[in-house]
C-alpha positions in Angstrom: 0.0 0.0 0.1 2.7 2.8 1.1 5.2 1.2 -1.6 2.2 2.2 -4.4 2.0 5.8 -3.0 5.3 6.4 -3.5 5.4 4.8 -7.1 2.5 7.8 -7.6 4.4 10.6 -5.7 7.6 9.6 -7.4 5.7 9.8 -10.8 3.7 12.7 -9.9 7.5 14.7 -9.0 9.0 13.2 -12.5 5.9 14.8 -14.4 6.0 17.9 -11.8 9.7 18.6 -12.8 9.2 17.8 -17.0 7.0 20.6 -16.9 8.6 23.0 -14.9 11.7 22.4 -17.2 9.7 23.3 -20.3 8.5 26.1 -18.9 12.0 27.3 -18.2 13.3 26.4 -21.4 10.1 27.9 -23.7 9.0 30.2 -21.4 11.2 33.0 -23.2 10.0 32.4 -26.9 6.3 32.9 -25.0 6.9 35.6 -23.8 8.1 37.0 -26.8 5.1 36.1 -29.3 2.7 37.8 -26.5 4.8 40.8 -26.8 4.8 40.5 -30.5 0.7 40.3 -30.4 1.0 43.2 -27.7 3.5 45.9 -29.9 1.0 44.9 -33.1 -2.5 45.7 -31.3 -1.1 49.0 -29.6 0.3 50.0 -33.2 -2.9 49.0 -34.5 -5.3 51.4 -32.1 -2.5 54.2 -32.6 -2.8 54.2 -36.4 -6.2 54.6 -36.3 -5.7 57.7 -34.5 -3.5 59.5 -37.1 -6.1 61.5 -39.6 -6.3 59.8 -43.3 -6.1 56.4 -42.2 -8.5 54.7 -41.6 -8.0 50.7 -40.6 -11.0 48.9 -39.8 -10.6 47.0 -36.6 -12.5 43.8 -36.6 -11.5 40.3 -36.3 -9.2 40.1 -39.6 -6.9 43.0 -38.8 -6.6 42.4 -35.2 -5.4 38.7 -36.4 -3.0 40.2 -38.8 -1.6 42.9 -36.6 -1.4 40.3 -34.0 0.1 37.9 -35.5 2.0 40.1 -37.5 3.3 41.9 -34.8 4.2 45.7 -36.5 5.3 45.1 -39.3 1.3 43.2 -39.8 0.1 46.6 -38.9 2.0 48.8 -41.5 0.9 46.5 -44.2 -2.5 47.0 -43.1 -1.8 51.0 -43.1 -0.3 50.7 -46.7 -3.1 48.5 -48.1 -5.9 50.8 -46.4 -4.1 54.3 -48.1 -4.1 51.9 -51.3 -7.2 51.2 -51.3 
């Protein structure tokens, strides 16, 4: 009975250690992606304040500026000026 509980405890401890290692290894990448998304959305909001540039805020433009970051927002601005 105690031996089985120790095996389960060891397995859970091993899973927690592996998850902690993954978080430490890939945490920087996740933070970079989150900052990329945030800067794209902030740039999209700031661009809409500029007179003469009207980029509609909908799901498509939010996705493009989020995944494309600042570059994606500038592409949206160029498209809105050209069209």
